[in-house]
C-alpha positions in Angstrom: -15.0 -179.2 25.5 -16.6 -178.5 22.1 -18.8 -181.3 20.7 -17.5 -180.6 17.2 -15.2 -183.3 16.0 -14.3 -183.7 12.3 -15.2 -187.0 10.8 -12.0 -187.0 8.7 -12.8 -190.1 6.8 -15.8 -189.0 4.8 -13.8 -187.8 1.9 -11.4 -190.8 2.2 -14.4 -193.2 2.0 -16.3 -191.5 -0.8 -13.3 -190.9 -3.0 -11.8 -194.3 -2.1 -8.6 -192.6 -1.0 -7.9 -195.4 1.4 -7.5 -197.7 -1.6 -4.6 -195.6 -2.8 -2.8 -196.1 0.5 -1.7 -199.5 -0.7 -2.0 -203.0 0.7 -0.4 -204.2 3.9 1.1 -207.6 4.6 -1.5 -210.3 5.5 -2.8 -209.7 9.0 -0.2 -207.0 9.8 -1.0 -203.8 11.7 1.7 -201.6 13.2 0.9 -199.8 16.4 -0.6 -196.4 15.4 0.4 -193.0 16.7 0.7 -192.5 20.4 -2.0 -190.4 22.1 -2.0 -188.8 25.6 -5.5 -189.1 26.8 -6.4 -186.3 29.0 -10.0 -185.5 27.9 -12.6 -186.2 30.6 -15.8 -188.1 29.7 -18.7 -185.9 28.7 -22.2 -185.9 30.1 -23.0 -188.6 27.6 -21.1 -191.1 29.7 -22.8 -189.7 32.9 -26.2 -190.4 31.3 -25.1 -193.9 30.5 -23.8 -194.8 33.9 -27.2 -195.5 35.4 -27.6 -198.3 32.8 -24.1 -199.8 33.2 -23.2 -202.6 35.6 -21.2 -201.0 38.4 -20.3 -204.5 39.8 -18.4 -205.6 36.7 -15.0 -206.9 37.7 -12.3 -207.0 34.9 -10.4 -210.2 34.5 -7.1 -208.3 34.4 -5.8 -204.8 35.0 -6.1 -202.9 31.7 -4.2 -199.6 31.2 -5.6 -196.9 29.1 -4.1 -196.4 25.7 -3.5 -198.3 22.4 -2.2 -201.8 22.0 -2.0 -204.4 19.2 -3.9 -207.5 20.3 -4.1 -211.0 18.8 -6.8 -213.7 18.8 -6.9 -217.1 17.1 -9.8 -217.9 14.9 -10.1 -221.3 13.2 -6.4 -221.9 13.6 -5.4 -218.5 12.2 -3.9 -215.8 14.4 -5.7 -212.5 13.7 -4.8 -209.0 14.9 -6.7 -205.9 15.9 -6.0 -202.6 17.6 -7.5 -201.9 20.9 -7.9 -198.4 22.4 -9.0 -197.9 26.0 -9.9 -194.4 27.0 -8.5 -192.6 30.0 -11.9 -192.7 31.7 -11.8 -196.5 32.0 -11.8 -197.6 35.6 -13.2 -201.1 35.6 -16.8 -200.0 35.0 -18.5 -201.5 32.0 -18.1 -199.4 28.9 -19.6 -199.4 25.4 -17.4 -200.7 22.5 -17.2 -199.5 18.9 -15.9 -201.9 16.3 -14.3 -199.8 13.5 -13.8 -201.5 10.1 -11.3 -200.4 7.4 -11.8 -200.1 3.7 -10.4 -202.6 1.2 -6.7 -201.9 0.7 -6.3 -200.1 4.0 -5.1 -201.4 7.3 -6.4 -201.2 10.9 -3.7 -198.6 11.6 -4.8 -196.4 8.7 -8.4 -196.7 9.7 -7.5 -195.7 13.2 -5.6 -192.7 11.9 -8.3 -191.6 9.4 -11.4 -192.1 11.5 -10.6 -189.8 14.4 -12.5 -192.3 16.6 -9.9 -192.3 19.4 -10.8 -188.7 20.1 -14.4 -189.6 20.3 -13.6 -192.6 22.5 -11.9 -190.2 25.0 -14.7 -187.6 24.8 -17.6 -190.0 25.2 -16.1 -193.0 27.1 -16.1 -196.0 24.9 -13.6 -198.7 24.0 -12.5 -198.8 20.4 -11.4 -202.0 18.6 -10.2 -201.9 15.0 -9.8 -205.3 13.4 -7.3 -206.1 10.6 -8.6 -207.7 7.4 -6.7 -210.5 5.6 -5.3 -210.7 2.1 -3.3 -208.6 -0.3 -4.9 -206.1 -0.4 -6.5 -206.5 3.0 -10.2 -207.0 2.7 -13.2 -208.6 4.4 -15.2 -211.8 3.9 -18.7 -210.2 4.0 -20.6 -213.0 2.5 -22.9 -215.6 4.0 -21.2 -217.7 6.7 -18.5 -215.1 6.9 -15.2 -216.1 8.6 -14.8 -212.4 9.6 -18.0 -212.4 11.6 -16.4 -215.2 13.6 -13.3 -213.0 13.9 -15.1 -210.0 15.2 -17.1 -212.1 17.6 -13.8 -213.6 18.9 -12.5 -210.1 19.4 -15.5 -209.2 21.4 -15.3 -212.4 23.4 -11.6 -211.7 24.2 -12.3 -208.1 25.2 -15.1 -209.2 27.4 -12.8 -211.7 29.2 -10.1 -209.0 29.6 -12.0 -206.0 30.8 -15.5 -204.6 31.4 -17.7 -204.1 28.3 -21.4 -203.3 28.3 -22.9 -206.1 26.2 -25.9 -204.0 25.4 -23.8 -201.3 23.8 -21.6 -202.9 21.1 -21.6 -201.0 17.9 -20.1 -201.5 14.4 -19.1 -198.8 11.9 -17.3 -199.2 8.6 -15.6 -197.1 5.9 -16.2 -198.0 2.3 -16.0 -201.8 2.1 -15.8 -201.8 5.8 -19.4 -200.7 5.7 -20.2 -203.9 3.8 -18.7 -205.8 6.7 -20.6 -203.7 9.2 -23.8 -204.6 7.4 -22.9 -208.3 7.5 -22.4 -208.0 11.3 -25.8 -206.3 11.5 -27.3 -209.3 9.7 -25.4 -212.3 11.2 -24.5 -210.9 14.7 -27.7 -209.0 15.4 -27.8 -210.6 18.8 -24.6 -208.7 19.7 -24.4 -205.6 17.5 -26.7 -203.0 19.0 -26.5 -200.6 16.0 -24.4 -200.1 12.9 -23.0 -197.2 10.9 -22.0 -196.9 7.3 -19.6 -194.4 5.8 -19.5 -193.8 2.0 -21.3 -197.0 1.0 -24.9 -198.2 1.7 -24.6 -202.0 1.4 -27.6 -204.2 0.9 -26.5 -207.7 2.1 -28.2 -210.7 0.8 -29.2 -212.9 2.5 -29.9 -211.0 5.7 -31.8 -213.0 8.3 -31.6 -210.9 11.5 -32.3 -212.1 15.1 -33.6 -208.5 15.5 -33.7 -205.4 13.4 -30.4 -203.6 13.9 -30.7 -199.7 13.8 -28.6 -198.2 11.0 -27.2 -194.7 10.5 -25.5 -193.7 7.2 -23.0 -190.9 6.5 -23.0 -189.1 4.1 -26.7 -189.5 3.6 -27.3 -187.2 0.7 -28.4 -189.2 -2.4 -27.6 -192.4 -0.5 -30.0 -195.2 -1.4 -31.4 -196.5 1.9 -34.5 -198.0 0.1 -33.5 -201.6 0.7 -33.1 -200.9 4.5 -36.3 -198.9 4.6 -38.1 -201.8 3.0 -36.4 -204.4 5.2 -37.5 -202.5 8.3 -41.0 -201.5 7.1 -40.1 -197.7 7.1 -41.7 -195.0 5.0 -39.7 -194.8 1.7 -38.6 -191.2 2.3 -37.1 -189.7 5.5 -38.2 -186.6 7.4 -35.4 -184.1 6.9 -34.4 -181.7 9.6 -31.3 -179.6 10.3 -28.6 -181.5 12.0 -28.4 -179.6 15.3 -24.8 -180.4 16.0 -23.6 -179.5 12.5 -22.9 -176.4 10.3 -25.8 -174.6 8.5 -27.0 -176.8 5.7 -26.2 -180.1 7.4 -29.2 -182.4 7.3 -30.4 -185.3 9.4 -33.0 -187.7 7.9 -35.0 -190.0 10.1 -37.2 -192.6 8.5 -40.7 -192.9 10.0 -43.1 -195.9 10.5 -40.3 -198.4 11.0 -40.9 -201.7 12.6 -40.7 -201.8 16.4 -37.1 -202.0 17.5 -35.7 -200.8 14.2 -34.5 -197.3 13.2 -32.9 -195.8 10.1 -31.1 -192.4 9.8 -29.1 -190.6 7.2 -26.7 -187.8 8.0 -25.4 -185.3 5.4 -22.6 -183.2 6.8 -20.1 -180.9 5.2 -16.9 -179.0 6.3 -16.2 -179.2 10.0 -19.6 -180.8 10.9 -19.4 -183.3 13.8 -20.1 -186.6 12.0 -18.5 -188.6 14.8 -20.9 -187.1 17.3 -23.8 -187.8 14.9 -22.9 -191.5 14.9 -22.4 -191.6 18.6 -25.7 -189.8 19.4 -27.5 -192.4 17.3 -25.6 -195.3 18.9 -26.3 -194.1 22.5 -30.0 -193.9 21.7 -30.1 -197.5 20.4 -28.8 -200.1 22.9 -29.4 -203.8 22.3 -33.0 -204.8 22.8 -35.3 -207.6 21.8 -32.8 -210.6 21.9 -34.2 -212.5 24.8 
């Protein structure tokens, strides 16, 4: 199967097209499109299997596919979409938390991101939380209630089926990137790596239990200076062709970063495989340094 998967939400994030989709009712998220999952896992999953816990026993039988799930946080019932790939057979899997832009819904994020296809191709569980408010948005400030929400989602998922706790990743679109950055700050003991699309947030304050590796798309002209300073990286990245992309696509890796940290920018165009770019970075950066 080709590695090339279109990251369909780049334009939506950078042009804030998701804002135009309109607000949804507080906490609502309709079940998104149905998908028949027939794609087998790629060698990426085979490479991961040696590090996964083969003895993990799920608390309940979980069928592959998409469902709307609910969890109570501080007396409020919150919802999220859960997508389990066809390759799930009770063996611990990575999980990606996908965060929508302000004004969008979890269902719209699920549709726009194309991450279900990547979940099937690479073998990870996808959870897409729903923000609150009208328009739906995130509490990405200090002592965020939405950090507690995402952690409750992960706790519930961990009780329900097998997740690899060392490979929990967060990626956001637009203002969802701001929330992903807050998770990278306040839940650094659980979020192995984070990805930003369309926005490079600089959360303040940001006291991390460990430096969470960060990848940004699109990276061209993105100001990663605050993150480079936070992680002690050289101020400018080393630019090389992105080997999974079209000619002209660029990968920028920052050098000299503190141990355990990493910072990468991706600049892709056309049909370039942004999803795989994120996943390649995530696979290379499991959770370390939290003992």
